N, C-alpha and C positions, 0 to 999 in steps of 0.2 A: 504494500500500500504506500509505504513511504517513498519508494522509488517511482511509483506511478505519479505521485504528487510532484516529485522533483522534475519528472519529464514534462508534466503539464506546465509547471512554472517556467521551465527552460523554453518550451515551445511558444508560450505566450510572450515571454520576454524577447525571444528571437524575432517573432513577428513584429513586435513594436519597434525594435532596433532596425530591422530591415526596412520597415515602412518609413522611419525617420530619415535613414541615410540614403535610401535609393529613390525617394519620391522626387519626380521631376514633372514639370508641366511641358507637354509636347507642343508642337507648332499649331496643332488643331485646337488647343485649349483644354485638352483632356489631361488627366493626371495619370502618370505612369509609375507603377510600383512594381519593383522586381521584373522589369521588362514587359509588364502587362498593363494595358490601358484599363483604368477603372474609373467608375463614376463616383460621385459624392456619396451616394447611398452605399455602394460597395465598400468604399474606404471606411465609412462609419461602421458598417457591420464587421469589417476586419478588426477595427479597434475594439468594438464591443466583445467580439469573440476572443481577442487576445486578453482583455481584462477579465472576462469570465474564466478563461483557462488559468490565469494566474491565481485568481481568488479560489477557484475550485481546487487547484493544485495545493495551495496553502492549507485548505481545509482537510484534504485527503492526507497530506503529509503530517499534519497535527494529529489526526485520528490514528494514523499508522504508527507514529512515534509513541502515543499513549498506549496503544495496544501492545506494542513490542515491549515497552517498559513493564507493563502488567504481567506479560508472559515471563519475563526475566525474573521478576519478583516472586512469582508463583513457583517457578522452577527452583529458585534458591530456597524457598521455604520448604518445598518437597524434599530437597536434598538434605536440609537440616533435620527434618523429621525422620528421614530414612536413616541418617547417622544415629540419631537418638534410639530408634528402634533396634538397629544393629547392636548398639552398645548395651541396651537393656536385655536383649536376647543373649548376648555373650555373658552378661552377669548372671542371668538365670541358669544357663548351662554350667557355668563355673560353680554356682551354688549347689546344683544337683550333683555334680561330680564330687564335690567336697563332702557332701552329706551321705553319699552312698558309696561305701568302700568296696562293695562287690561289683560295682559297675566298672567295666573296662572300656578304655577309649578304643575306638575302631581305627 
């Protein structure tokens, strides 16, 4: 999720930068962006699309980062609980072996 958000941010930013640095007015009075003649409405929609992509990318990145952090915390907690369980089970086995002299280790 986080990578998808970063790709959307990069795509929107690239579109804005490309439009700013490659926009030219042709001899016929049309606007040319990235070698393609576009009208005012098309240029507006490109800008809106770029803005939406950046904002959507930020939202997805934030969600992905929160989710990843939660997973790491949960995995850490599970590891700690597993270590405690292993330690308790080892203690229990040691107590059984110490209290039962007839019991032989395998």
